[in-house]
Every structure is written in C-alpha cells, then in structure tokens.
N, CA, C, O and the ligand as a Tripos MOL2 file, in Angstrom:
@<TRIPOS>MOLECULE
protein
  225   223    57     0     0
PROTEIN
NO_CHARGES

@<TRIPOS>ATOM
      1 N         -13.2070    3.8260   17.9020 N.3       1 MET1
      2 CA        -12.0180    2.9810   17.6560 C.3       1 MET1
      3 C         -11.7330    2.8810   16.1630 C.2       1 MET1
      4 O         -12.6300    2.6390   15.3560 O.2       1 MET1
      5 N         -10.5130    3.0650   15.8280 N.am      2 SER2
      6 CA        -10.1600    2.9910   14.4160 C.3       2 SER2
      7 C          -9.5650    1.6290   14.0760 C.2       2 SER2
      8 O          -9.1050    1.3910   12.9590 O.2       2 SER2
      9 N          -9.5860    0.7690   15.0410 N.am      3 GLU3
     10 CA         -8.9800   -0.5450   14.7980 C.3       3 GLU3
     11 C          -9.8500   -1.3900   13.8780 C.2       3 GLU3
     12 O         -11.0750   -1.4310   13.9930 O.2       3 GLU3
     13 N          -9.1920   -2.0310   13.0020 N.am      4 LYS4
     14 CA         -9.9060   -2.8260   12.0130 C.3       4 LYS4
     15 C         -10.0240   -4.2700   12.4840 C.2       4 LYS4
     16 O          -9.1390   -4.8110   13.1480 O.2       4 LYS4
     17 N         -11.1170   -4.8550   12.1230 N.am      5 ARG5
     18 CA        -11.2570   -6.2780   12.3890 C.3       5 ARG5
     19 C         -10.2600   -7.0130   11.5040 C.2       5 ARG5
     20 O         -10.3500   -6.9440   10.2780 O.2       5 ARG5
     21 N          -9.3640   -7.6760   12.0810 N.am      6 VAL6
     22 CA         -8.3550   -8.3310   11.2630 C.3       6 VAL6
     23 C          -8.9090   -9.6000   10.6360 C.2       6 VAL6
     24 O          -8.9440   -9.7350    9.4130 O.2       6 VAL6
     25 N          -9.3290  -10.5010   11.4550 N.am      7 GLN7
     26 CA         -9.8950  -11.7210   10.9060 C.3       7 GLN7
     27 C         -11.0750  -12.1550   11.7370 C.2       7 GLN7
     28 O         -10.9260  -12.7700   12.7930 O.2       7 GLN7
     29 N         -12.2380  -11.8270   11.2490 N.am      8 GLY8
     30 CA        -13.4250  -12.3010   11.9390 C.3       8 GLY8
     31 C         -13.6950  -13.7040   11.4760 C.2       8 GLY8
     32 O         -13.2590  -14.6870   12.0760 O.2       8 GLY8
     33 N         -14.4210  -13.7640   10.3980 N.am      9 LEU9
     34 CA        -14.7180  -15.0660    9.8320 C.3       9 LEU9
     35 C         -13.9080  -15.2610    8.5760 C.2       9 LEU9
     36 O         -13.5400  -14.3080    7.8900 O.2       9 LEU9
     37 N         -13.6450  -16.4930    8.2970 N.am     10 ALA10
     38 CA        -12.9570  -16.7840    7.0580 C.3      10 ALA10
     39 C         -13.6000  -18.0130    6.4340 C.2      10 ALA10
     40 O         -14.2640  -18.8010    7.1060 O.2      10 ALA10
     41 N         -13.3920  -18.1500    5.1730 N.am     11 TYR11
     42 CA        -13.9310  -19.3010    4.4610 C.3      11 TYR11
     43 C         -12.8120  -20.0060    3.7430 C.2      11 TYR11
     44 O         -11.7970  -19.4120    3.3770 O.2      11 TYR11
     45 N         -13.0250  -21.2780    3.5540 N.am     12 GLU12
     46 CA        -12.0390  -22.0450    2.8010 C.3      12 GLU12
     47 C         -12.7320  -22.6590    1.6000 C.2      12 GLU12
     48 O         -13.7690  -23.3110    1.7240 O.2      12 GLU12
     49 N         -12.1550  -22.4420    0.4670 N.am     13 CYS13
     50 CA        -12.7040  -22.9880   -0.7630 C.3      13 CYS13
     51 C         -12.5480  -24.5000   -0.7450 C.2      13 CYS13
     52 O         -11.4640  -25.0200   -0.4810 O.2      13 CYS13
     53 N         -13.6400  -25.2010   -1.0280 N.am     14 VAL14
     54 CA        -13.5580  -26.6570   -0.9880 C.3      14 VAL14
     55 C         -12.8690  -27.2000   -2.2390 C.2      14 VAL14
     56 O         -12.4860  -28.3690   -2.2970 O.2      14 VAL14
     57 N         -12.7260  -26.3610   -3.1990 N.am     15 LYS15
     58 CA        -12.1120  -26.8110   -4.4460 C.3      15 LYS15
     59 C         -10.5970  -26.6300   -4.4460 C.2      15 LYS15
     60 O          -9.8460  -27.5810   -4.6620 O.2      15 LYS15
     61 N         -10.1590  -25.3980   -4.2020 N.am     16 CYS16
     62 CA         -8.7260  -25.1400   -4.2890 C.3      16 CYS16
     63 C          -8.0840  -24.9420   -2.9310 C.2      16 CYS16
     64 O          -6.8600  -24.8710   -2.8180 O.2      16 CYS16
     65 N          -8.9220  -24.8510   -1.8860 N.am     17 GLY17
     66 CA         -8.3600  -24.7450   -0.5400 C.3      17 GLY17
     67 C          -7.9050  -23.3570   -0.1510 C.2      17 GLY17
     68 O          -7.2890  -23.1780    0.9000 O.2      17 GLY17
     69 N          -8.1990  -22.3740   -0.9790 N.am     18 ALA18
     70 CA         -7.7960  -21.0110   -0.6530 C.3      18 ALA18
     71 C          -8.6270  -20.4850    0.5080 C.2      18 ALA18
     72 O          -9.8100  -20.7950    0.6440 O.2      18 ALA18
     73 N          -7.9880  -19.7010    1.3220 N.am     19 LYS19
     74 CA         -8.7190  -19.0990    2.4300 C.3      19 LYS19
     75 C          -9.1260  -17.6850    2.0590 C.2      19 LYS19
     76 O          -8.3180  -16.8830    1.5910 O.2      19 LYS19
     77 N         -10.3950  -17.4040    2.2790 N.am     20 VAL20
     78 CA        -10.9400  -16.1090    1.9100 C.3      20 VAL20
     79 C         -11.5430  -15.4650    3.1480 C.2      20 VAL20
     80 O         -12.3770  -16.0620    3.8290 O.2      20 VAL20
     81 N         -11.1240  -14.2690    3.4260 N.am     21 ALA21
     82 CA        -11.6810  -13.5600    4.5770 C.3      21 ALA21
     83 C         -13.0710  -13.0590    4.2360 C.2      21 ALA21
     84 O         -13.3370  -12.6400    3.1100 O.2      21 ALA21
     85 N         -13.9520  -13.1070    5.2220 N.am     22 SER22
     86 CA        -15.3230  -12.6650    4.9730 C.3      22 SER22
     87 C         -15.3540  -11.1930    4.5950 C.2      22 SER22
     88 O         -16.2420  -10.7440    3.8700 O.2      22 SER22
     89 N         -14.3860  -10.4570    5.0880 N.am     23 GLU23
     90 CA        -14.2760   -9.0380    4.7250 C.3      23 GLU23
     91 C         -14.1080   -8.8700    3.2260 C.2      23 GLU23
     92 O         -14.6970   -7.9910    2.5990 O.2      23 GLU23
     93 N         -13.2940   -9.7330    2.6860 N.am     24 GLU24
     94 CA        -13.0580   -9.6590    1.2560 C.3      24 GLU24
     95 C         -14.3310   -9.9250    0.4790 C.2      24 GLU24
     96 O         -14.5940   -9.3070   -0.5520 O.2      24 GLU24
     97 N         -15.1080  -10.8510    0.9930 N.am     25 LEU25
     98 CA        -16.3720  -11.1630    0.3320 C.3      25 LEU25
     99 C         -17.3110   -9.9750    0.4150 C.2      25 LEU25
    100 O         -18.0420   -9.6780   -0.5300 O.2      25 LEU25
    101 N         -17.2850   -9.3050    1.5460 N.am     26 ASP26
    102 CA        -18.1200   -8.1170    1.6970 C.3      26 ASP26
    103 C         -17.7280   -7.0600    0.6750 C.2      26 ASP26
    104 O         -18.5810   -6.3980    0.0840 O.2      26 ASP26
    105 N         -16.4360   -6.9170    0.4820 N.am     27 LEU27
    106 CA        -15.9500   -5.9250   -0.4660 C.3      27 LEU27
    107 C         -16.3960   -6.2550   -1.8810 C.2      27 LEU27
    108 O         -16.5320   -5.3800   -2.7360 O.2      27 LEU27
    109 N         -16.6160   -7.5260   -2.0950 N.am     28 ARG28
    110 CA        -17.0020   -7.9380   -3.4420 C.3      28 ARG28
    111 C         -18.5050   -8.0450   -3.6030 C.2      28 ARG28
    112 O         -18.9990   -8.6200   -4.5730 O.2      28 ARG28
    113 N         -19.2240   -7.4910   -2.6510 N.am     29 GLY29
    114 CA        -20.6680   -7.4860   -2.7960 C.3      29 GLY29
    115 C         -21.3830   -8.4740   -1.9010 C.2      29 GLY29
    116 O         -22.6080   -8.5830   -1.9530 O.2      29 GLY29
    117 N         -20.6500   -9.1850   -1.0950 N.am     30 GLY30
    118 CA        -21.2830  -10.0530   -0.1170 C.3      30 GLY30
    119 C         -21.5480  -11.4700   -0.5880 C.2      30 GLY30
    120 O         -22.0230  -12.3070    0.1800 O.2      30 GLY30
    121 N         -21.2470  -11.7380   -1.8320 N.am     31 GLY31
    122 CA        -21.4490  -13.1000   -2.3140 C.3      31 GLY31
    123 C         -20.3380  -14.0170   -1.8450 C.2      31 GLY31
    124 O         -19.1810  -13.6120   -1.7320 O.2      31 GLY31
    125 N         -20.7030  -15.2470   -1.5750 N.am     32 VAL32
    126 CA        -19.6750  -16.1920   -1.1380 C.3      32 VAL32
    127 C         -19.0840  -16.8600   -2.3680 C.2      32 VAL32
    128 O         -19.7290  -17.6500   -3.0570 O.2      32 VAL32
    129 N         -17.8530  -16.5150   -2.6070 N.am     33 LYS33
    130 CA        -17.2040  -17.0180   -3.8030 C.3      33 LYS33
    131 C         -15.7020  -16.9860   -3.5930 C.2      33 LYS33
    132 O         -15.1570  -16.0370   -3.0300 O.2      33 LYS33
    133 N         -15.0580  -18.0150   -4.0450 N.am     34 CYS34
    134 CA        -13.6140  -18.0730   -3.9130 C.3      34 CYS34
    135 C         -12.9740  -16.9650   -4.7340 C.2      34 CYS34
    136 O         -13.3090  -16.7630   -5.9010 O.2      34 CYS34
    137 N         -12.0530  -16.2550   -4.1090 N.am     35 THR35
    138 CA        -11.4120  -15.1550   -4.8330 C.3      35 THR35
    139 C         -10.3120  -15.6640   -5.7580 C.2      35 THR35
    140 O          -9.8100  -14.9240   -6.6040 O.2      35 THR35
    141 N          -9.9500  -16.9050   -5.5960 N.am     36 ILE36
    142 CA         -8.8870  -17.4600   -6.4230 C.3      36 ILE36
    143 C          -9.4410  -18.1500   -7.6600 C.2      36 ILE36
    144 O          -9.0670  -17.8210   -8.7850 O.2      36 ILE36
    145 N         -10.3310  -19.1060   -7.4460 N.am     37 CYS37
    146 CA        -10.8070  -19.8900   -8.5860 C.3      37 CYS37
    147 C         -12.2570  -19.5870   -8.9450 C.2      37 CYS37
    148 O         -12.7500  -20.0210   -9.9860 O.2      37 CYS37
    149 N         -12.9420  -18.8340   -8.0720 N.am     38 GLY38
    150 CA        -14.3120  -18.4690   -8.4040 C.3      38 GLY38
    151 C         -15.3500  -19.5070   -8.0000 C.2      38 GLY38
    152 O         -16.5400  -19.3240   -8.2550 O.2      38 GLY38
    153 N         -14.9190  -20.5700   -7.3870 N.am     39 TYR39
    154 CA        -15.8380  -21.6120   -6.9500 C.3      39 TYR39
    155 C         -16.7550  -21.0770   -5.8510 C.2      39 TYR39
    156 O         -16.3500  -20.2570   -5.0270 O.2      39 TYR39
    157 N         -17.9740  -21.5490   -5.8590 N.am     40 ARG40
    158 CA        -18.9420  -20.9480   -4.9350 C.3      40 ARG40
    159 C         -19.1910  -21.7400   -3.6680 C.2      40 ARG40
    160 O         -19.9560  -21.3130   -2.8040 O.2      40 ARG40
    161 N         -18.5690  -22.8570   -3.5560 N.am     41 VAL41
    162 CA        -18.7920  -23.6380   -2.3450 C.3      41 VAL41
    163 C         -17.6150  -23.4460   -1.3960 C.2      41 VAL41
    164 O         -16.5210  -23.9740   -1.6010 O.2      41 VAL41
    165 N         -17.8820  -22.6770   -0.3630 N.am     42 LEU42
    166 CA        -16.8500  -22.4210    0.6210 C.3      42 LEU42
    167 C         -17.3440  -22.9010    1.9720 C.2      42 LEU42
    168 O         -18.5340  -22.8230    2.2790 O.2      42 LEU42
    169 N         -16.4370  -23.3850    2.7550 N.am     43 LYS43
    170 CA        -16.8580  -23.7560    4.0970 C.3      43 LYS43
    171 C         -16.2690  -22.7690    5.0900 C.2      43 LYS43
    172 O         -15.1850  -22.2160    4.9030 O.2      43 LYS43
    173 N         -17.0220  -22.5790    6.1340 N.am     44 LYS44
    174 CA        -16.5830  -21.6370    7.1530 C.3      44 LYS44
    175 C         -15.4500  -22.2290    7.9520 C.2      44 LYS44
    176 O         -15.4890  -23.3930    8.3520 O.2      44 LYS44
    177 N         -14.4630  -21.4320    8.1760 N.am     45 ILE45
    178 CA        -13.4180  -21.8810    9.0840 C.3      45 ILE45
    179 C         -13.3370  -20.8730   10.2120 C.2      45 ILE45
    180 O         -13.6230  -19.6890   10.0350 O.2      45 ILE45
    181 N         -12.9560  -21.3480   11.3320 N.am     46 ARG46
    182 CA        -12.9150  -20.4530   12.4740 C.3      46 ARG46
    183 C         -11.5470  -19.8190   12.6040 C.2      46 ARG46
    184 O         -10.5290  -20.4230   12.2650 O.2      46 ARG46
    185 N         -11.5390  -18.6120   13.0920 N.am     47 PRO47
    186 CA        -10.2570  -17.9810   13.3700 C.3      47 PRO47
    187 C          -9.5570  -18.7570   14.4690 C.2      47 PRO47
    188 O         -10.2010  -19.3490   15.3350 O.2      47 PRO47
    189 N          -8.2570  -18.7480   14.4270 N.am     48 PRO48
    190 CA         -7.4730  -19.5070   15.3990 C.3      48 PRO48
    191 C          -7.5930  -18.9580   16.8170 C.2      48 PRO48
    192 O          -6.6990  -18.2820   17.3270 O.2      48 PRO48
    193 N          -8.6850  -19.2630   17.4080 N.am     49 VAL49
    194 CA         -8.8990  -18.8250   18.7810 C.3      49 VAL49
    195 C          -8.9510  -20.0630   19.6530 C.2      49 VAL49
    196 O          -9.5650  -21.0680   19.2970 O.2      49 VAL49
    197 N          -8.3210  -19.9760   20.7560 N.am     50 VAL50
    198 CA         -8.3350  -21.1110   21.6650 C.3      50 VAL50
    199 C          -9.7290  -21.2600   22.2460 C.2      50 VAL50
    200 O         -10.2980  -20.3350   22.8260 O.2      50 VAL50
    201 N         -10.2400  -22.4330   22.0710 N.am     51 LYS51
    202 CA        -11.5950  -22.6770   22.5040 C.3      51 LYS51
    203 C         -11.6080  -23.1280   23.9650 C.2      51 LYS51
    204 O         -10.8050  -23.9560   24.3940 O.2      51 LYS51
    205 N         -12.5100  -22.5760   24.6780 N.am     52 ARG52
    206 CA        -12.6080  -22.9860   26.0640 C.3      52 ARG52
    207 C         -13.9090  -23.7270   26.3030 C.2      52 ARG52
    208 O         -14.9880  -23.2910   25.9010 O.2      52 ARG52
    209 N         -13.7760  -24.8080   26.9390 N.am     53 LEU53
    210 CA        -14.9840  -25.5570   27.2560 C.3      53 LEU53
    211 C         -15.5150  -25.0500   28.5920 C.2      53 LEU53
    212 O         -14.8160  -24.9880   29.6040 O.2      53 LEU53
    213 N         -16.7630  -24.7010   28.5330 N.am     54 THR54
    214 CA        -17.3630  -24.2110   29.7680 C.3      54 THR54
    215 C         -18.1310  -25.3380   30.4410 C.2      54 THR54
    216 O         -19.0300  -25.9410   29.8540 O.2      54 THR54
    217 N         -17.7770  -25.5920   31.6150 N.am     55 ALA55
    218 CA        -18.5010  -26.6200   32.3780 C.3      55 ALA55
    219 C         -19.8360  -26.0660   32.8310 C.2      55 ALA55
    220 O         -19.9260  -25.0070   33.4520 O.2      55 ALA55
    221 N         -20.8520  -26.8100   32.5020 N.am     56 LYS56
    222 CA        -22.1770  -26.3110   32.8800 C.3      56 LYS56
    223 C         -22.7270  -27.0590   34.0850 C.2      56 LYS56
    224 O         -23.8340  -26.7690   34.5400 O.2      56 LYS56
    225 ZN        -11.0710  -21.7860   -4.9230 Zn       57 ZN57
@<TRIPOS>BOND
     1     1     2 1
     2     2     3 1
     3     3     4 2
     4     3     5 am
     5     5     6 1
     6     6     7 1
     7     7     8 2
     8     7     9 am
     9     9    10 1
    10    10    11 1
    11    11    12 2
    12    11    13 am
    13    13    14 1
    14    14    15 1
    15    15    16 2
    16    15    17 am
    17    17    18 1
    18    18    19 1
    19    19    20 2
    20    19    21 am
    21    21    22 1
    22    22    23 1
    23    23    24 2
    24    23    25 am
    25    25    26 1
    26    26    27 1
    27    27    28 2
    28    27    29 am
    29    29    30 1
    30    30    31 1
    31    31    32 2
    32    31    33 am
    33    33    34 1
    34    34    35 1
    35    35    36 2
    36    35    37 am
    37    37    38 1
    38    38    39 1
    39    39    40 2
    40    39    41 am
    41    41    42 1
    42    42    43 1
    43    43    44 2
    44    43    45 am
    45    45    46 1
    46    46    47 1
    47    47    48 2
    48    47    49 am
    49    49    50 1
    50    50    51 1
    51    51    52 2
    52    51    53 am
    53    53    54 1
    54    54    55 1
    55    55    56 2
    56    55    57 am
    57    57    58 1
    58    58    59 1
    59    59    60 2
    60    59    61 am
    61    61    62 1
    62    62    63 1
    63    63    64 2
    64    63    65 am
    65    65    66 1
    66    66    67 1
    67    67    68 2
    68    67    69 am
    69    69    70 1
    70    70    71 1
    71    71    72 2
    72    71    73 am
    73    73    74 1
    74    74    75 1
    75    75    76 2
    76    75    77 am
    77    77    78 1
    78    78    79 1
    79    79    80 2
    80    79    81 am
    81    81    82 1
    82    82    83 1
    83    83    84 2
    84    83    85 am
    85    85    86 1
    86    86    87 1
    87    87    88 2
    88    87    89 am
    89    89    90 1
    90    90    91 1
    91    91    92 2
    92    91    93 am
    93    93    94 1
    94    94    95 1
    95    95    96 2
    96    95    97 am
    97    97    98 1
    98    98    99 1
    99    99   100 2
   100    99   101 am
   101   101   102 1
   102   102   103 1
   103   103   104 2
   104   103   105 am
   105   105   106 1
   106   106   107 1
   107   107   108 2
   108   107   109 am
   109   109   110 1
   110   110   111 1
   111   111   112 2
   112   111   113 am
   113   113   114 1
   114   114   115 1
   115   115   116 2
   116   115   117 am
   117   117   118 1
   118   118   119 1
   119   119   120 2
   120   119   121 am
   121   121   122 1
   122   122   123 1
   123   123   124 2
   124   123   125 am
   125   125   126 1
   126   126   127 1
   127   127   128 2
   128   127   129 am
   129   129   130 1
   130   130   131 1
   131   131   132 2
   132   131   133 am
   133   133   134 1
   134   134   135 1
   135   135   136 2
   136   135   137 am
   137   137   138 1
   138   138   139 1
   139   139   140 2
   140   139   141 am
   141   141   142 1
   142   142   143 1
   143   143   144 2
   144   143   145 am
   145   145   146 1
   146   146   147 1
   147   147   148 2
   148   147   149 am
   149   149   150 1
   150   150   151 1
   151   151   152 2
   152   151   153 am
   153   153   154 1
   154   154   155 1
   155   155   156 2
   156   155   157 am
   157   157   158 1
   158   158   159 1
   159   159   160 2
   160   159   161 am
   161   161   162 1
   162   162   163 1
   163   163   164 2
   164   163   165 am
   165   165   166 1
   166   166   167 1
   167   167   168 2
   168   167   169 am
   169   169   170 1
   170   170   171 1
   171   171   172 2
   172   171   173 am
   173   173   174 1
   174   174   175 1
   175   175   176 2
   176   175   177 am
   177   177   178 1
   178   178   179 1
   179   179   180 2
   180   179   181 am
   181   181   182 1
   182   182   183 1
   183   183   184 2
   184   183   185 am
   185   185   186 1
   186   186   187 1
   187   187   188 2
   188   187   189 am
   189   189   190 1
   190   190   191 1
   191   191   192 2
   192   191   193 am
   193   193   194 1
   194   194   195 1
   195   195   196 2
   196   195   197 am
   197   197   198 1
   198   198   199 1
   199   199   200 2
   200   199   201 am
   201   201   202 1
   202   202   203 1
   203   203   204 2
   204   203   205 am
   205   205   206 1
   206   206   207 1
   207   207   208 2
   208   207   209 am
   209   209   210 1
   210   210   211 1
   211   211   212 2
   212   211   213 am
   213   213   214 1
   214   214   215 1
   215   215   216 2
   216   215   217 am
   217   217   218 1
   218   218   219 1
   219   219   220 2
   220   219   221 am
   221   221   222 1
   222   222   223 1
   223   223   224 2
@<TRIPOS>SUBSTRUCTURE
     1 MET1         2 RESIDUE 1 A MET
     2 SER2         6 RESIDUE 1 A SER
     3 GLU3        10 RESIDUE 1 A GLU
     4 LYS4        14 RESIDUE 1 A LYS
     5 ARG5        18 RESIDUE 1 A ARG
     6 VAL6        22 RESIDUE 1 A VAL
     7 GLN7        26 RESIDUE 1 A GLN
     8 GLY8        30 RESIDUE 1 A GLY
     9 LEU9        34 RESIDUE 1 A LEU
    10 ALA10       38 RESIDUE 1 A ALA
    11 TYR11       42 RESIDUE 1 A TYR
    12 GLU12       46 RESIDUE 1 A GLU
    13 CYS13       50 RESIDUE 1 A CYS
    14 VAL14       54 RESIDUE 1 A VAL
    15 LYS15       58 RESIDUE 1 A LYS
    16 CYS16       62 RESIDUE 1 A CYS
    17 GLY17       66 RESIDUE 1 A GLY
    18 ALA18       70 RESIDUE 1 A ALA
    19 LYS19       74 RESIDUE 1 A LYS
    20 VAL20       78 RESIDUE 1 A VAL
    21 ALA21       82 RESIDUE 1 A ALA
    22 SER22       86 RESIDUE 1 A SER
    23 GLU23       90 RESIDUE 1 A GLU
    24 GLU24       94 RESIDUE 1 A GLU
    25 LEU25       98 RESIDUE 1 A LEU
    26 ASP26      102 RESIDUE 1 A ASP
    27 LEU27      106 RESIDUE 1 A LEU
    28 ARG28      110 RESIDUE 1 A ARG
    29 GLY29      114 RESIDUE 1 A GLY
    30 GLY30      118 RESIDUE 1 A GLY
    31 GLY31      122 RESIDUE 1 A GLY
    32 VAL32      126 RESIDUE 1 A VAL
    33 LYS33      130 RESIDUE 1 A LYS
    34 CYS34      134 RESIDUE 1 A CYS
    35 THR35      138 RESIDUE 1 A THR
    36 ILE36      142 RESIDUE 1 A ILE
    37 CYS37      146 RESIDUE 1 A CYS
    38 GLY38      150 RESIDUE 1 A GLY
    39 TYR39      154 RESIDUE 1 A TYR
    40 ARG40      158 RESIDUE 1 A ARG
    41 VAL41      162 RESIDUE 1 A VAL
    42 LEU42      166 RESIDUE 1 A LEU
    43 LYS43      170 RESIDUE 1 A LYS
    44 LYS44      174 RESIDUE 1 A LYS
    45 ILE45      178 RESIDUE 1 A ILE
    46 ARG46      182 RESIDUE 1 A ARG
    47 PRO47      186 RESIDUE 1 A PRO
    48 PRO48      190 RESIDUE 1 A PRO
    49 VAL49      194 RESIDUE 1 A VAL
    50 VAL50      198 RESIDUE 1 A VAL
    51 LYS51      202 RESIDUE 1 A LYS
    52 ARG52      206 RESIDUE 1 A ARG
    53 LEU53      210 RESIDUE 1 A LEU
    54 THR54      214 RESIDUE 1 A THR
    55 ALA55      218 RESIDUE 1 A ALA
    56 LYS56      222 RESIDUE 1 A LYS
    57 ZN57       225 GROUP 0 **** ****
C-alpha cells in the first residue's frame, strides 16, 4: 500500500497551542518539540475519531 498515514498521533504544544503531527516529529529526529515555538512540553491529542464505548 502506498497510502500514507495522514494523522496518527498528534501533539499540542501547551505553550502556544500549535498542533504538531507525530510524523513531523519523526522527521525531525523523533524528539518531542513544538515546531512553532520550540517548547518541549507537548500533550498528546487524539485524532478526531468517534469513540465507541464497548459494553463489557
Ligand atoms: Zn509551541
């Protein structure tokens, strides 16, 4: 498959609020760092997928 992962994981910078795709971080060597302001504290955000609750 030649299809690219569009948005797996993403991070949001806690400082400036920029959203950074994990792919981008990989391209930059795998370090978690805001691509906009360079801040290193990012929180994980989930891709907009509808969550289903599974009844157990
Ligand atoms: Zn930032």
